[in-house]
PLY file of the C-alpha trace (Angstrom):
ply
format ascii 1.0
element vertex 324
property float x
property float y
property float z
element edge 323
property int vertex1
property int vertex2
end_header
-29.87 77.91 313.57
-29.84 76.84 309.94
-32.24 78.59 307.61
-34.13 77.11 304.66
-34.05 80.54 303.03
-31.05 82.82 302.45
-29.99 84.66 305.56
-30.54 88.40 305.52
-27.51 90.31 306.79
-28.50 93.82 307.83
-25.67 96.32 307.50
-22.57 96.43 305.31
-20.18 97.95 307.79
-17.10 95.97 308.68
-19.01 93.39 310.75
-21.61 92.64 308.09
-18.97 92.59 305.37
-16.63 90.16 307.13
-19.53 87.89 308.08
-20.86 87.91 304.52
-17.46 86.95 303.11
-17.33 83.98 305.51
-20.85 82.91 304.54
-19.91 83.12 300.86
-16.76 81.07 301.40
-18.73 78.44 303.37
-21.57 78.24 300.86
-24.20 79.63 303.25
-26.83 81.52 301.18
-27.43 85.17 302.13
-28.39 88.65 300.97
-27.01 91.89 302.41
-29.47 94.70 303.05
-27.79 98.06 303.47
-28.95 101.62 303.05
-25.89 103.88 303.18
-27.98 107.02 303.60
-29.87 105.72 306.64
-27.13 105.65 309.29
-23.56 106.70 309.72
-21.21 103.97 310.92
-17.94 103.69 312.78
-16.44 101.68 309.90
-15.94 104.74 307.70
-13.88 106.40 310.45
-12.10 103.36 311.85
-8.49 103.49 312.94
-8.17 99.97 311.57
-5.21 99.02 313.77
-4.56 95.43 314.80
-2.23 95.09 317.76
-1.66 92.00 319.96
-0.46 94.06 322.95
-2.78 96.13 325.10
-2.65 98.52 328.05
0.12 100.28 329.92
1.36 96.95 331.30
2.03 95.61 327.78
-0.27 92.65 328.29
-1.08 90.21 325.52
-4.53 91.06 324.22
-7.38 88.60 324.80
-7.08 85.47 322.60
-4.14 86.94 320.68
-2.64 83.53 319.94
-5.88 82.52 318.21
-6.91 85.83 316.64
-3.66 86.90 315.03
-2.65 83.74 313.15
-6.14 83.70 311.66
-6.21 87.35 310.60
-2.74 87.05 309.03
-4.09 84.16 306.98
-7.53 85.59 306.27
-6.95 89.15 305.09
-4.35 88.25 302.40
-6.73 85.58 301.09
-9.51 88.16 300.94
-7.19 90.61 299.17
-6.58 87.97 296.50
-10.33 87.38 296.06
-11.11 91.10 295.79
-8.00 92.01 293.79
-7.22 94.98 296.02
-4.72 95.67 298.76
-6.07 96.82 302.13
-4.02 94.78 304.65
-0.85 96.48 305.83
1.22 94.60 308.41
3.89 96.84 309.91
5.78 97.25 313.18
4.27 99.30 315.96
6.53 101.24 318.31
5.51 102.17 321.85
7.91 104.63 323.49
8.08 104.50 327.25
5.81 107.18 328.66
8.47 108.41 331.08
11.46 107.18 333.09
9.28 106.00 335.95
7.15 103.86 333.65
10.26 102.58 331.89
11.78 101.43 335.19
8.51 99.80 336.26
8.22 97.84 333.01
11.88 96.86 332.79
11.75 95.47 336.34
8.86 93.25 335.23
10.31 92.33 331.86
10.65 88.66 332.75
7.01 88.52 333.83
5.86 90.00 330.51
6.76 86.78 328.78
4.68 86.75 325.59
6.41 86.75 322.20
4.99 89.91 320.65
7.51 92.37 322.14
11.02 93.41 321.18
12.60 95.65 323.79
14.67 98.75 323.04
16.26 101.30 325.37
13.51 103.87 324.73
10.47 101.67 324.19
9.16 98.40 322.77
8.45 97.18 319.27
5.25 95.20 318.86
5.36 92.37 316.33
2.37 91.19 314.26
0.79 94.65 314.28
-0.45 96.76 311.40
-3.60 98.29 309.99
-6.48 97.54 307.66
-7.74 100.12 305.18
-11.36 99.58 306.19
-12.81 102.13 303.76
-11.20 100.40 300.79
-12.20 96.95 302.05
-15.83 98.03 302.35
-15.88 99.75 298.97
-14.49 96.83 296.98
-16.59 94.33 298.96
-19.73 96.29 298.16
-18.95 96.11 294.46
-18.12 92.41 294.78
-21.41 91.51 296.47
-23.40 93.74 294.10
-21.84 91.99 291.10
-23.14 88.67 292.45
-26.64 90.00 293.09
-26.21 89.71 296.85
-26.67 93.38 297.80
-30.02 95.09 298.36
-29.55 98.85 298.72
-32.54 99.48 300.91
-33.42 99.77 304.58
-34.57 96.49 306.11
-37.71 96.77 308.25
-38.28 93.14 309.24
-37.06 91.21 312.26
-35.95 87.87 310.81
-32.35 88.68 309.97
-28.79 88.82 311.24
-28.26 92.34 312.46
-24.84 93.96 312.02
-25.91 97.49 312.88
-23.03 98.76 314.99
-24.03 101.10 317.80
-27.47 101.53 316.19
-28.21 98.01 317.44
-29.10 99.40 320.85
-32.15 101.08 319.25
-33.30 97.76 317.79
-36.07 96.37 320.09
-34.62 92.88 319.66
-31.32 93.89 321.26
-32.14 96.94 323.37
-31.69 94.97 326.60
-28.08 94.11 325.77
-25.36 96.01 327.66
-24.02 98.20 324.88
-21.51 100.88 325.86
-20.93 102.93 322.69
-18.04 105.37 322.54
-17.69 108.21 320.08
-14.28 108.54 318.51
-12.70 111.19 316.35
-9.51 111.07 314.33
-7.83 113.17 311.71
-5.86 112.64 308.55
-2.84 114.88 308.10
0.00 115.56 305.72
3.43 115.97 307.34
7.13 115.38 306.74
7.79 114.63 310.42
6.55 111.11 311.34
8.17 107.94 310.05
6.36 106.09 307.29
7.92 102.77 308.35
5.91 102.01 311.48
2.89 102.90 313.59
3.69 105.15 316.54
1.60 104.51 319.66
1.97 106.89 322.62
-1.30 107.96 324.25
-2.63 108.01 320.71
-1.49 106.70 317.36
0.02 107.83 314.08
-0.59 105.42 311.20
1.35 105.98 307.94
-0.97 105.88 304.92
1.72 106.51 302.29
2.76 109.64 300.36
3.40 111.52 303.63
-0.22 111.13 304.71
-1.04 109.87 308.20
-4.04 108.93 310.30
-3.99 110.29 313.87
-6.25 109.16 316.69
-8.18 108.81 318.64
-10.58 110.39 321.09
-13.16 108.70 323.33
-16.49 110.20 324.35
-19.56 108.71 326.02
-21.93 111.68 326.21
-23.12 112.50 322.70
-23.39 110.35 319.59
-23.86 112.67 316.63
-21.97 112.41 313.37
-20.54 115.90 313.83
-16.84 116.47 314.41
-15.94 118.84 317.22
-13.31 121.53 317.79
-12.62 120.01 321.21
-11.59 116.73 319.59
-9.41 118.54 317.07
-7.62 120.29 319.93
-7.16 116.99 321.78
-5.78 115.27 318.69
-3.41 118.16 318.03
-2.08 117.84 321.59
-1.61 114.10 321.10
0.38 114.83 317.95
2.58 117.29 319.82
3.27 114.72 322.54
4.37 112.33 319.78
6.77 114.93 318.42
4.73 116.32 315.55
3.99 120.02 315.56
4.21 120.79 311.86
1.36 119.32 309.83
-1.46 120.11 307.43
-4.95 118.92 308.36
-6.54 116.99 305.50
-9.77 115.97 307.19
-11.35 115.15 310.53
-13.62 112.10 310.91
-15.91 110.71 313.54
-17.66 107.43 314.29
-19.33 105.59 317.15
-17.59 102.44 318.35
-20.10 99.65 319.11
-18.47 98.68 322.38
-20.01 96.64 325.21
-19.90 96.78 329.00
-18.04 93.48 329.34
-15.75 94.28 326.37
-16.86 91.16 324.52
-18.84 91.03 321.27
-22.41 89.81 320.79
-22.49 86.79 318.46
-25.35 84.36 317.88
-29.08 83.90 317.55
-31.84 85.26 319.76
-33.30 82.71 322.17
-36.92 83.45 321.23
-36.84 85.11 317.78
-35.57 84.11 314.35
-32.92 86.78 314.48
-29.16 86.93 314.99
-26.59 89.50 315.96
-22.96 90.10 315.05
-22.01 93.26 316.87
-20.21 94.85 319.81
-16.62 94.57 318.55
-15.54 98.02 319.76
-12.18 99.39 318.68
-10.66 95.94 318.03
-13.00 94.97 315.23
-10.39 94.32 312.54
-8.74 91.66 314.72
-11.86 90.17 316.35
-14.33 89.98 313.47
-12.60 87.48 311.14
-12.03 84.92 313.88
-15.54 85.09 315.29
-17.15 85.21 311.85
-15.38 81.91 311.18
-16.50 80.51 314.54
-20.13 81.47 313.97
-20.08 80.15 310.41
-18.80 76.82 311.73
-21.49 76.80 314.42
-24.22 77.38 311.83
-22.80 74.46 309.85
-22.84 72.29 312.96
-19.05 71.95 313.18
-18.36 73.72 316.50
-19.71 76.36 318.87
-18.90 80.02 319.36
-16.60 80.95 322.26
-18.78 81.31 325.39
-17.43 84.77 326.22
-18.84 86.20 322.98
-21.87 83.96 322.52
-25.18 85.77 322.88
-26.26 82.83 325.04
-24.67 84.58 328.00
-27.54 87.10 327.82
-30.44 84.76 327.15
-31.82 85.58 330.60
-32.42 89.14 329.39
-34.69 87.98 326.54
-37.12 85.97 328.64
-38.13 88.59 331.20
0 1
1 2
2 3
3 4
4 5
5 6
6 7
7 8
8 9
9 10
10 11
11 12
12 13
13 14
14 15
15 16
16 17
17 18
18 19
19 20
20 21
21 22
22 23
23 24
24 25
25 26
26 27
27 28
28 29
29 30
30 31
31 32
32 33
33 34
34 35
35 36
36 37
37 38
38 39
39 40
40 41
41 42
42 43
43 44
44 45
45 46
46 47
47 48
48 49
49 50
50 51
51 52
52 53
53 54
54 55
55 56
56 57
57 58
58 59
59 60
60 61
61 62
62 63
63 64
64 65
65 66
66 67
67 68
68 69
69 70
70 71
71 72
72 73
73 74
74 75
75 76
76 77
77 78
78 79
79 80
80 81
81 82
82 83
83 84
84 85
85 86
86 87
87 88
88 89
89 90
90 91
91 92
92 93
93 94
94 95
95 96
96 97
97 98
98 99
99 100
100 101
101 102
102 103
103 104
104 105
105 106
106 107
107 108
108 109
109 110
110 111
111 112
112 113
113 114
114 115
115 116
116 117
117 118
118 119
119 120
120 121
121 122
122 123
123 124
124 125
125 126
126 127
127 128
128 129
129 130
130 131
131 132
132 133
133 134
134 135
135 136
136 137
137 138
138 139
139 140
140 141
141 142
142 143
143 144
144 145
145 146
146 147
147 148
148 149
149 150
150 151
151 152
152 153
153 154
154 155
155 156
156 157
157 158
158 159
159 160
160 161
161 162
162 163
163 164
164 165
165 166
166 167
167 168
168 169
169 170
170 171
171 172
172 173
173 174
174 175
175 176
176 177
177 178
178 179
179 180
180 181
181 182
182 183
183 184
184 185
185 186
186 187
187 188
188 189
189 190
190 191
191 192
192 193
193 194
194 195
195 196
196 197
197 198
198 199
199 200
200 201
201 202
202 203
203 204
204 205
205 206
206 207
207 208
208 209
209 210
210 211
211 212
212 213
213 214
214 215
215 216
216 217
217 218
218 219
219 220
220 221
221 222
222 223
223 224
224 225
225 226
226 227
227 228
228 229
229 230
230 231
231 232
232 233
233 234
234 235
235 236
236 237
237 238
238 239
239 240
240 241
241 242
242 243
243 244
244 245
245 246
246 247
247 248
248 249
249 250
250 251
251 252
252 253
253 254
254 255
255 256
256 257
257 258
258 259
259 260
260 261
261 262
262 263
263 264
264 265
265 266
266 267
267 268
268 269
269 270
270 271
271 272
272 273
273 274
274 275
275 276
276 277
277 278
278 279
279 280
280 281
281 282
282 283
283 284
284 285
285 286
286 287
287 288
288 289
289 290
290 291
291 292
292 293
293 294
294 295
295 296
296 297
297 298
298 299
299 300
300 301
301 302
302 303
303 304
304 305
305 306
306 307
307 308
308 309
309 310
310 311
311 312
312 313
313 314
314 315
315 316
316 317
317 318
318 319
319 320
320 321
321 322
322 323
């Protein structure tokens, strides 16, 4: 759906930011409307990890062979445009959970035939992993768009826009029928001399090295309450995760929380409403840093008439919900 006027992108979280950068690169006119004081977002508390391997069975994540070449090309290009580093490729190590799980996986090693794994005696190394400093990316992008007159720091109250509202999208009457499944997550930042700064550790949780002996530790999942308050229960859970990863000595720097905009079918919502002049770019869950660039490019190309968005993420799969 091409527009004679500039598109309005509502929300400058990670989704709105990545989409806006693709529009700018493609020459599609737009303005971002964002009111930081209106809502809290998951982007400010994101783990930011990209990882092509998922689950206990070490399966290749959905569309990894398409997503990961693109993100390894895209983020460095965006760093060059913004003049700031926020993309940190690094190995990810997954220790075997126990001897039973080790034996089960080793027996099936030949069946786990994708190229992202390097096997060791005590676990596996995951190639093409790393993390994105989402907070820095959003901060420098905000300044970049503001300098070009493309940022309106106000709440948008209309309906003719592309909505990148995260989990708040389920309160938007345009999208309230969509099968959102938001999940609250908490993580903490710590200072410690124990973990390695050379790789991400992933064992029923994660430890991401931030530099200068600082680390990000996560994450929890909750589906019952969606406030922006951190909880002592989550702090206790995260501390136990740390202990299981061999870290008992640490200093807590801060605890953060956010609501992941996940969906029931674990696929994003991308495209235009069937009956309204409105679009959505949402529902990326905990894999946003790897999913968003690829699908922002796909949707940009669709708007330009070059191709169509992957059917598993296209909002067309839910058009039947808009006509009842």
